C-alpha positions, -999 to 999 in steps of 0.1 A, spaced: 552 -124 345 587 -128 332 613 -103 321 603 -79 293 567 -81 303 563 -115 286 543 -142 304 563 -172 315 545 -202 302 544 -237 315 554 -260 287 550 -294 302 566 -315 329 596 -337 330 605 -367 353 641 -367 363 661 -389 386 693 -381 404 717 -403 422 752 -398 434 771 -431 432 799 -432 457 812 -464 441 816 -448 407 823 -413 419 796 -401 395 764 -382 395 739 -403 376 712 -382 359 682 -400 345 658 -385 320 628 -406 325 599 -390 305 579 -359 298 542 -352 298 520 -325 283 547 -309 262 538 -279 242 532 -287 205 557 -270 183 549 -285 149 520 -278 126 507 -313 130 499 -306 167 529 -326 180 566 -321 186 596 -343 180 612 -338 214 646 -345 228 661 -335 261 695 -319 267 712 -318 300 743 -298 309 761 -298 342 778 -264 348 799 -245 352 834 -258 344 826 -293 332 841 -288 298 831 -307 267 816 -337 286 791 -314 303 764 -317 276 744 -348 269 713 -354 249 687 -380 246 673 -396 215 646 -378 196 611 -392 200 590 -386 169 555 -370 169 547 -371 206 539 -348 235 545 -375 261 579 -390 253 595 -418 273 633 -418 273 645 -438 303 681 -427 295 708 -422 321 739 -401 319 769 -401 342 792 -372 353 825 -380 370 826 -355 398 835 -354 435 806 -353 458 820 -322 474 819 -304 441 782 -310 434 770 -282 456 787 -257 433 770 -271 402 738 -265 383 720 -290 361 705 -273 332 676 -293 316 661 -282 283 636 -298 260 638 -292 223 617 -299 193 638 -314 166 633 -299 131 650 -311 100 669 -284 81 662 -255 105 671 -248 140 654 -267 167 626 -251 187 630 -246 224 601 -261 242 610 -254 278 635 -260 305 644 -259 342 675 -258 363 683 -279 394 709 -268 419 716 -250 451 706 -217 436 673 -230 424 640 -227 443 613 -250 455 612 -285 442 642 -279 420 663 -270 450 648 -298 471 656 -325 445 693 -314 443 696 -312 480 681 -346 485 705 -360 460 734 -345 479 722 -357 512 713 -392 502 742 -408 485 736 -440 465 699 -434 465 680 -428 433 656 -399 437 629 -392 411 610 -360 409 587 -342 385 597 -307 374 578 -281 354 593 -269 322 591 -231 315 598 -212 283 622 -188 300 661 -188 303 664 -201 268 699 -214 261 715 -219 227 707 -252 209 742 -260 196 
C-alpha cells in the first residue's frame, strides 16, 4: 500500500532503452513502447504520450516528450532523446518517466510513471547501473508504471 493508505496500482508497462554514447558525450534515452496501459477515457482507451525528465539540475532541456498516440493502450513510439552530460555525472541523476493521457481542453490525466537511477530499486536501479557500466551499449528493459509520485503535467 502507498502513502495515505491508498493502494499503489500498476498502470501498465513501458519499454525503455538507455545508452551512454562516449562519442557524442550524451545519454541516449529511447522510449520504445508501452503495453497494457490503464484506460483513462470514457471510450475505454487513452491517448498516451510519454514525458521524460533528467534531474536534478539539467535546466530547460531536461524535459522531453513523445508524440501523442491516439486511442490506444499499447502505443509504439520508437523515439530517442539525447542529453549532453558527462558520464561521471550520470550517477547523480534520476530519469523520471511518466505516461500521460492527452485531453483536449482540460489537464492531461496521469496514467503512471517510474524513476530510473542510483536511488531506485530492483530493475529500475539495475537498468541504470548497466547503462553506466556498459558504455556505448544499448540496453533495453521493461519497467512497470505505477500511479504514485505524480509529477505536474506542465
